[in-house]
One Martini backbone bead per residue (centre of mass of N, CA, C, O) as a GRO file, in nm:
protein
  390
    1MET     BB    1   9.340  12.586   7.588
    2SER     BB    2   9.432  12.278   7.560
    3THR     BB    3   9.325  11.958   7.556
    4THR     BB    4   9.569  11.837   7.702
    5THR     BB    5   9.563  12.027   7.947
    6SER     BB    6   9.280  11.952   8.044
    7THR     BB    7   9.353  11.658   8.096
    8ASP     BB    8   9.577  11.713   8.307
    9ILE     BB    9   9.400  11.849   8.515
   10SER     BB   10   9.211  11.609   8.559
   11ALA     BB   11   9.429  11.415   8.654
   12ILE     BB   12   9.518  11.567   8.909
   13GLN     BB   13   9.222  11.586   9.039
   14THR     BB   14   9.198  11.265   9.062
   15ILE     BB   15   9.426  11.275   9.274
   16ASP     BB   16   9.376  11.244   9.613
   17ALA     BB   17   9.670  11.299   9.736
   18ILE     BB   18   9.740  11.599   9.664
   19PRO     BB   19   9.594  11.768   9.885
   20HIS     BB   20   9.755  11.633  10.117
   21ILE     BB   21  10.036  11.714  10.022
   22MET     BB   22   9.991  12.023  10.035
   23GLU     BB   23   9.925  12.038  10.335
   24MET     BB   24  10.197  11.919  10.433
   25LEU     BB   25  10.383  12.128  10.300
   26ALA     BB   26  10.271  12.372  10.450
   27ASP     BB   27  10.350  12.265  10.734
   28ILE     BB   28  10.655  12.218  10.684
   29THR     BB   29  10.730  12.518  10.551
   30GLY     BB   30  10.500  12.765  10.591
   31LEU     BB   31  10.360  12.783  10.330
   32ARG     BB   32  10.050  12.931  10.179
   33PHE     BB   33  10.141  12.835   9.879
   34ILE     BB   34  10.022  12.556   9.685
   35CYS     BB   35  10.118  12.386   9.371
   36VAL     BB   36  10.012  12.241   9.057
   37ALA     BB   37  10.183  12.249   8.738
   38ARG     BB   38  10.157  12.295   8.398
   39VAL     BB   39  10.458  12.273   8.188
   40THR     BB   40  10.550  12.445   7.902
   41GLN     BB   41  10.685  12.629   7.651
   42GLN     BB   42  10.395  12.808   7.647
   43GLU     BB   43  10.278  12.704   7.940
   44TRP     BB   44  10.105  12.803   8.251
   45THR     BB   45   9.908  12.569   8.454
   46MET     BB   46   9.667  12.523   8.673
   47CYS     BB   47   9.565  12.226   8.868
   48SER     BB   48   9.645  12.270   9.185
   49VAL     BB   49   9.533  12.429   9.507
   50LEU     BB   50   9.676  12.607   9.798
   51ASP     BB   51   9.510  12.903   9.945
   52ARG     BB   52   9.610  13.130  10.227
   53VAL     BB   53   9.657  13.435  10.058
   54GLU     BB   54   9.480  13.517   9.814
   55PHE     BB   55   9.570  13.492   9.490
   56ASN     BB   56   9.336  13.379   9.302
   57LEU     BB   57   9.404  13.088   9.202
   58LYS     BB   58   9.290  12.849   8.959
   59PRO     BB   59   9.200  12.600   8.790
   60GLY     BB   60   9.318  12.699   8.454
   61ASP     BB   61   9.505  12.906   8.511
   62GLN     BB   62   9.729  13.151   8.360
   63LEU     BB   63  10.076  13.215   8.284
   64ASP     BB   64  10.348  13.365   8.195
   65ILE     BB   65  10.618  13.173   8.140
   66GLN     BB   66  10.840  13.414   8.159
   67THR     BB   67  10.726  13.483   8.476
   68THR     BB   68  10.870  13.207   8.562
   69PHE     BB   69  11.063  12.961   8.726
   70CYS     BB   70  10.950  12.704   8.586
   71ASN     BB   71  11.102  12.739   8.321
   72SER     BB   72  11.381  12.676   8.444
   73VAL     BB   73  11.307  12.394   8.543
   74ARG     BB   74  11.241  12.279   8.266
   75MET     BB   75  11.530  12.324   8.141
   76SER     BB   76  11.711  12.198   8.394
   77GLN     BB   77  11.569  11.983   8.597
   78LYS     BB   78  11.579  12.181   8.852
   79PRO     BB   79  11.552  12.306   9.147
   80ILE     BB   80  11.402  12.583   9.333
   81VAL     BB   81  11.535  12.779   9.616
   82ILE     BB   82  11.386  13.037   9.832
   83GLU     BB   83  11.406  13.226  10.132
   84HIS     BB   84  11.516  13.543  10.043
   85ALA     BB   85  11.492  13.738   9.781
   86SER     BB   86  11.609  14.022   9.876
   87ASN     BB   87  11.893  13.850   9.978
   88ASP     BB   88  11.948  13.709   9.707
   89GLU     BB   89  12.206  13.694   9.492
   90GLU     BB   90  12.051  13.553   9.242
   91TYR     BB   91  11.728  13.693   9.285
   92GLN     BB   92  11.709  14.007   9.368
   93LYS     BB   93  11.697  14.110   9.047
   94SER     BB   94  11.444  13.977   9.001
   95PRO     BB   95  11.105  14.041   8.901
   96ILE     BB   96  10.930  13.800   9.006
   97PRO     BB   97  10.887  13.844   9.313
   98GLY     BB   98  10.753  14.126   9.276
   99LEU     BB   99  10.519  14.044   9.088
  100TYR     BB  100  10.407  13.816   9.323
  101GLY     BB  101  10.492  13.874   9.627
  102PHE     BB  102  10.769  13.713   9.717
  103GLU     BB  103  11.027  13.544   9.925
  104SER     BB  104  10.936  13.251   9.928
  105TYR     BB  105  11.056  12.947   9.742
  106PHE     BB  106  10.943  12.661   9.536
  107SER     BB  107  11.061  12.425   9.267
  108TYR     BB  108  10.955  12.106   9.140
  109PRO     BB  109  10.985  11.843   8.946
  110ILE     BB  110  10.759  11.664   8.727
  111TYR     BB  111  10.645  11.343   8.591
  112ASP     BB  112  10.571  11.113   8.365
  113THR     BB  113  10.556  10.797   8.252
  114GLU     BB  114  10.818  10.857   8.043
  115GLY     BB  115  10.990  11.096   8.196
  116ASN     BB  116  10.857  11.352   8.133
  117PHE     BB  117  10.798  11.669   8.158
  118PHE     BB  118  10.517  11.820   8.328
  119GLY     BB  119  10.607  11.998   8.595
  120THR     BB  120  10.511  12.148   8.915
  121ILE     BB  121  10.596  12.195   9.256
  122CYS     BB  122  10.477  12.471   9.448
  123GLY     BB  123  10.601  12.745   9.666
  124LEU     BB  124  10.474  13.037   9.856
  125ASP     BB  125  10.565  13.359  10.025
  126PRO     BB  126  10.578  13.681  10.157
  127LEU     BB  127  10.758  13.532  10.355
  128PRO     BB  128  11.014  13.419  10.496
  129ALA     BB  129  11.192  13.091  10.475
  130LYS     BB  130  11.314  12.785  10.591
  131LEU     BB  131  11.435  12.549  10.325
  132LYS     BB  132  11.765  12.473  10.334
  133THR     BB  133  11.714  12.178  10.438
  134GLU     BB  134  11.748  11.849  10.434
  135SER     BB  135  11.466  11.770  10.528
  136ILE     BB  136  11.291  11.950  10.341
  137THR     BB  137  11.412  11.875  10.063
  138GLN     BB  138  11.351  11.571  10.086
  139GLN     BB  139  11.043  11.597  10.118
  140ILE     BB  140  10.981  11.746   9.859
  141SER     BB  141  11.112  11.536   9.674
  142SER     BB  142  10.926  11.301   9.760
  143PHE     BB  143  10.659  11.434   9.670
  144ALA     BB  144  10.734  11.471   9.375
  145ALA     BB  145  10.777  11.168   9.323
  146LEU     BB  146  10.490  11.083   9.408
  147ILE     BB  147  10.339  11.239   9.190
  148SER     BB  148  10.473  11.103   8.952
  149ARG     BB  149  10.368  10.821   9.029
  150GLN     BB  150  10.064  10.897   9.014
  151ILE     BB  151  10.064  10.970   8.719
  152THR     BB  152  10.145  10.692   8.625
  153LEU     BB  153   9.904  10.546   8.749
  154TYR     BB  154   9.687  10.703   8.604
  155GLU     BB  155   9.773  10.639   8.311
  156SER     BB  156   9.761  10.334   8.345
  157LEU     BB  157   9.465  10.324   8.422
  158GLU     BB  158   9.352  10.450   8.160
  159ASP     BB  159   9.466  10.237   7.966
  160THR     BB  160   9.327   9.987   8.104
  161LYS     BB  161   9.024  10.066   8.084
  162ALA     BB  162   8.997   9.999   7.777
  163GLU     BB  163   9.021   9.668   7.854
  164LEU     BB  164   8.758   9.687   8.015
  165PHE     BB  165   8.422   9.508   8.034
  166ASP     BB  166   8.380   9.498   8.352
  167GLU     BB  167   8.311   9.586   8.679
  168GLN     BB  168   8.496   9.388   8.831
  169SER     BB  169   8.768   9.470   8.699
  170ALA     BB  170   8.756   9.770   8.773
  171ALA     BB  171   8.743   9.734   9.082
  172LYS     BB  172   9.013   9.584   9.117
  173LEU     BB  173   9.195   9.810   9.011
  174ARG     BB  174   9.121  10.023   9.221
  175GLU     BB  175   9.224   9.858   9.464
  176GLN     BB  176   9.517   9.845   9.371
  177TYR     BB  177   9.562  10.148   9.369
  178ILE     BB  178   9.515  10.192   9.670
  179ALA     BB  179   9.745  10.013   9.770
  180ILE     BB  180   9.975  10.169   9.633
  181LEU     BB  181   9.916  10.445   9.752
  182GLY     BB  182   9.948  10.366  10.049
  183HIS     BB  183  10.241  10.269  10.024
  184ASP     BB  184  10.370  10.539   9.909
  185ILE     BB  185  10.288  10.723  10.156
  186ARG     BB  186  10.432  10.589  10.401
  187THR     BB  187  10.726  10.673  10.359
  188PRO     BB  188  10.711  10.988  10.391
  189LEU     BB  189  10.546  10.975  10.654
  190SER     BB  190  10.764  10.844  10.829
  191SER     BB  191  10.971  11.070  10.794
  192ILE     BB  192  10.800  11.293  10.921
  193LYS     BB  193  10.753  11.161  11.196
  194MET     BB  194  11.051  11.149  11.280
  195GLY     BB  195  11.097  11.454  11.264
  196ILE     BB  196  10.889  11.537  11.475
  197ASP     BB  197  11.001  11.371  11.713
  198PHE     BB  198  11.275  11.509  11.716
  199LEU     BB  199  11.179  11.810  11.751
  200SER     BB  200  11.007  11.761  12.015
  201ASP     BB  201  11.278  11.709  12.198
  202LEU     BB  202  11.328  11.998  12.159
  203PRO     BB  203  11.360  12.310  12.225
  204GLN     BB  204  11.062  12.524  12.229
  205GLU     BB  205  10.855  12.732  12.118
  206HIS     BB  206  10.528  12.785  12.121
  207THR     BB  207  10.487  12.797  11.814
  208ALA     BB  208  10.642  12.539  11.745
  209LYS     BB  209  10.467  12.346  11.912
  210THR     BB  210  10.206  12.400  11.757
  211ILE     BB  211  10.307  12.305  11.480
  212LEU     BB  212  10.393  12.018  11.564
  213LYS     BB  213  10.114  11.931  11.661
  214ARG     BB  214   9.971  11.970  11.390
  215MET     BB  215  10.153  11.778  11.229
  216ASN     BB  216  10.102  11.525  11.401
  217ASN     BB  217   9.797  11.517  11.352
  218SER     BB  218   9.818  11.487  11.044
  219VAL     BB  219   9.974  11.222  11.043
  220SER     BB  220   9.770  11.058  11.206
  221ARG     BB  221   9.536  11.096  11.010
  222MET     BB  222   9.673  10.976  10.761
  223THR     BB  223   9.736  10.699  10.886
  224ARG     BB  224   9.443  10.619  10.935
  225LEU     BB  225   9.347  10.639  10.643
  226ILE     BB  226   9.543  10.433  10.527
  227SER     BB  227   9.459  10.196  10.705
  228ASP     BB  228   9.168  10.190  10.611
  229VAL     BB  229   9.226  10.141  10.311
  230MET     BB  230   9.390   9.879  10.347
  231ASP     BB  231   9.167   9.721  10.488
  232PHE     BB  232   8.963   9.746  10.262
  233THR     BB  233   9.133   9.602  10.046
  234HIS     BB  234   9.151   9.332  10.183
  235GLY     BB  235   8.839   9.281  10.192
  236LYS     BB  236   8.792   9.327   9.859
  237MET     BB  237   9.037   9.106   9.760
  238GLY     BB  238   8.963   8.824   9.944
  239SER     BB  239   9.102   8.919  10.208
  240SER     BB  240   9.118   8.932  10.520
  241ILE     BB  241   9.179   9.079  10.795
  242PRO     BB  242   9.460   9.085  10.959
  243LEU     BB  243   9.588   8.877  11.221
  244GLU     BB  244   9.731   8.870  11.576
  245LYS     BB  245   9.690   8.614  11.760
  246LYS     BB  246   9.671   8.603  12.127
  247HIS     BB  247   9.750   8.575  12.451
  248THR     BB  248   9.582   8.821  12.651
  249ASN     BB  249   9.635   8.993  12.964
  250ASN     BB  250   9.574   9.330  12.878
  251LEU     BB  251   9.297   9.414  12.744
  252GLY     BB  252   9.168   9.606  12.945
  253ALA     BB  253   9.396   9.821  12.939
  254LEU     BB  254   9.378   9.881  12.633
  255LEU     BB  255   9.083   9.980  12.634
  256ARG     BB  256   9.126  10.209  12.838
  257TYR     BB  257   9.331  10.362  12.664
  258THR     BB  258   9.144  10.419  12.428
  259VAL     BB  259   8.951  10.594  12.588
  260SER     BB  260   9.159  10.809  12.687
  261GLU     BB  261   9.239  10.917  12.411
  262LEU     BB  262   8.950  11.027  12.338
  263GLU     BB  263   8.922  11.211  12.583
  264LEU     BB  264   9.154  11.405  12.503
  265THR     BB  265   9.039  11.479  12.202
  266HIS     BB  266   8.728  11.484  12.355
  267SER     BB  267   8.648  11.691  12.606
  268GLU     BB  268   8.333  11.740  12.535
  269CYS     BB  269   8.316  11.444  12.631
  270ALA     BB  270   8.150  11.183  12.804
  271ILE     BB  271   8.314  10.883  12.934
  272LYS     BB  272   8.175  10.579  13.038
  273TYR     BB  273   8.326  10.289  13.212
  274HIS     BB  274   8.314   9.914  13.194
  275ILE     BB  275   8.609   9.719  13.251
  276ASN     BB  276   8.608   9.345  13.287
  277ILE     BB  277   8.928   9.209  13.221
  278ASN     BB  278   9.119   8.938  13.395
  279THR     BB  279   9.162   8.742  13.155
  280PRO     BB  280   9.267   8.568  12.911
  281VAL     BB  281   9.272   8.644  12.551
  282PHE     BB  282   9.208   8.519  12.229
  283CYS     BB  283   9.360   8.771  12.026
  284ASP     BB  284   9.360   9.095  11.870
  285PRO     BB  285   9.419   9.374  12.045
  286ASP     BB  286   9.452   9.598  11.833
  287ARG     BB  287   9.186   9.543  11.680
  288LEU     BB  288   8.995   9.585  11.925
  289SER     BB  289   9.083   9.877  11.969
  290GLN     BB  290   8.987   9.968  11.690
  291VAL     BB  291   8.690   9.911  11.729
  292LEU     BB  292   8.646  10.095  11.972
  293SER     BB  293   8.739  10.354  11.833
  294ASN     BB  294   8.527  10.352  11.605
  295LEU     BB  295   8.273  10.348  11.788
  296LEU     BB  296   8.338  10.606  11.947
  297THR     BB  297   8.362  10.799  11.709
  298ASN     BB  298   8.074  10.756  11.612
  299ALA     BB  299   7.939  10.859  11.877
  300ILE     BB  300   8.062  11.145  11.872
  301VAL     BB  301   7.966  11.237  11.586
  302HIS     BB  302   7.639  11.119  11.606
  303GLY     BB  303   7.587  11.207  11.884
  304ASP     BB  304   7.505  11.328  12.205
  305ILE     BB  305   7.743  11.528  12.375
  306THR     BB  306   7.561  11.605  12.637
  307LYS     BB  307   7.586  11.297  12.668
  308PRO     BB  308   7.692  11.012  12.772
  309ILE     BB  309   7.919  10.759  12.706
  310HIS     BB  310   7.902  10.400  12.692
  311VAL     BB  311   8.128  10.144  12.822
  312TYR     BB  312   8.142   9.783  12.766
  313ALA     BB  313   8.348   9.513  12.918
  314ASP     BB  314   8.323   9.148  12.893
  315LEU     BB  315   8.286   8.816  13.023
  316VAL     BB  316   8.025   8.607  12.865
  317ASP     BB  317   7.973   8.299  12.812
  318ASN     BB  318   8.234   8.268  12.623
  319GLU     BB  319   8.231   8.592  12.575
  320LEU     BB  320   8.315   8.883  12.415
  321ILE     BB  321   8.195   9.203  12.532
  322ILE     BB  322   8.117   9.504  12.342
  323ARG     BB  323   7.988   9.827  12.438
  324VAL     BB  324   7.829  10.112  12.264
  325THR     BB  325   7.665  10.404  12.404
  326ASN     BB  326   7.423  10.647  12.275
  327SER     BB  327   7.281  10.942  12.226
  328GLY     BB  328   7.011  11.038  12.011
  329GLU     BB  329   6.939  10.992  11.709
  330PRO     BB  330   6.808  10.758  11.538
  331ILE     BB  331   6.841  10.509  11.322
  332ALA     BB  332   6.734  10.455  11.033
  333LYS     BB  333   6.592  10.188  10.884
  334GLU     BB  334   6.717  10.236  10.590
  335SER     BB  335   7.022  10.231  10.717
  336MET     BB  336   7.084   9.955  10.851
  337SER     BB  337   7.164   9.777  10.588
  338ARG     BB  338   7.421  10.004  10.527
  339LEU     BB  339   7.614  10.059  10.775
  340PHE     BB  340   7.856   9.832  10.684
  341GLN     BB  341   7.928   9.987  10.440
  342PRO     BB  342   8.140  10.117  10.228
  343PHE     BB  343   8.125  10.472  10.202
  344TRP     BB  344   7.871  10.495  10.383
  345ARG     BB  345   7.635  10.774  10.420
  346HIS     BB  346   7.433  10.981  10.532
  347GLU     BB  347   7.330  11.275  10.410
  348LYS     BB  348   7.374  11.424  10.697
  349GLN     BB  349   7.697  11.297  10.706
  350LYS     BB  350   7.890  11.408  10.471
  351ASP     BB  351   8.049  11.633  10.680
  352ALA     BB  352   8.206  11.441  10.905
  353GLY     BB  353   8.430  11.295  10.785
  354GLY     BB  354   8.622  11.090  10.641
  355LEU     BB  355   8.546  10.765  10.462
  356GLY     BB  356   8.335  10.550  10.572
  357LEU     BB  357   8.502  10.279  10.729
  358GLY     BB  358   8.472  10.210  11.033
  359LEU     BB  359   8.233   9.998  11.042
  360PHE     BB  360   8.338   9.806  10.831
  361ILE     BB  361   8.602   9.729  10.978
  362ALA     BB  362   8.474   9.633  11.240
  363SER     BB  363   8.315   9.398  11.103
  364GLN     BB  364   8.570   9.254  10.986
  365ILE     BB  365   8.704   9.197  11.260
  366ALA     BB  366   8.478   9.028  11.373
  367SER     BB  367   8.486   8.806  11.152
  368ALA     BB  368   8.790   8.726  11.196
  369HIS     BB  369   8.687   8.635  11.504
  370GLU     BB  370   8.402   8.492  11.471
  371GLY     BB  371   8.207   8.736  11.492
  372VAL     BB  372   7.976   9.008  11.599
  373LEU     BB  373   7.824   9.308  11.465
  374SER     BB  374   7.580   9.512  11.624
  375VAL     BB  375   7.255   9.699  11.614
  376ASN     BB  376   7.071   9.939  11.822
  377SER     BB  377   6.783  10.169  11.766
  378ASP     BB  378   6.641  10.449  11.942
  379LYS     BB  379   6.523  10.718  12.121
  380LYS     BB  380   6.724  10.654  12.362
  381GLN     BB  381   6.937  10.465  12.187
  382THR     BB  382   7.267  10.363  12.071
  383GLU     BB  383   7.388  10.017  12.006
  384PHE     BB  384   7.695   9.855  12.004
  385VAL     BB  385   7.779   9.497  11.945
  386LEU     BB  386   8.046   9.288  12.046
  387ALA     BB  387   8.083   8.932  11.960
  388ILE     BB  388   8.327   8.691  12.096
  389PRO     BB  389   8.464   8.398  12.098
  390THR     BB  390   8.670   8.218  12.363
   0.00000   0.00000   0.00000
């Protein structure tokens, strides 16, 4: 393997969006093998892979370029899509599907900073799959373009790094990169969400409903992650989290709805609440719902789910007070000072999922409301308290 190819593999693996893109493509197409490959005239090299059928290819592995359809994509600069290779008039006589044991397949070109052919985003499966629909081909094309854009961003970032001499400049550039990445992902994500909503309104078999539900959950999860990253970027680039404050008559109802949403998705937990807000509050209601959601999620993930979580919200002495209390192990004293820092989690919590931004964003929303988010924790309970002047 050439040094250039090794560098290209590292570049692809550095782009955090690519594993999420491959997961979403697998859900959209039904194909269980998705990969990004570096393709040259001499080499086909795996850069990143999602393998649910155990083809046992890993980053750095190479295939004979002449035994791949990616070579044709390289020469023609056009995608190849096969729904059922055994019945395909153009490809049924080709030895390649039989060699790798697939019936359904797609390969789309991706490009580098200068617009030169870099490689392909590919998918395949031993079973036939319906791929030649306008919706699916547009979405695959959008993701291929998104990867090309991220390669451009990565290469631009690497070139610029050489000109940076201090940590502050480097940190600012990374935050700009996150903002661009979040913006670029929103467009195809919105398209996918609209497609899911449209399909969900049509009569579906049980299997199709299950797949659509899984896709919708994936989109919602990605949307939350993107929103968290964008909020983090706002906070770290000198501007506070944006608010849309207004006199809100139904804040209590919105907070109760937030609780009910988490009750539905976490039926294993008991959430007891007392929400008594019956007068208008000047605030950003969506942001306060976001704070409650983040605090409740934190309690569910890190608390003792065999005991109920308590939520309290009320107006007390010209302050809006929201409390979330859970049982479980107390927060260690050495962790308290770092609890609201971005991307920080205790060593025991590293596998909890998410980005580690929930409490940081909640504290930033509190500050934007000129309020305070605090925490108390002992052997009996852990309690987060949001206090905002009204």
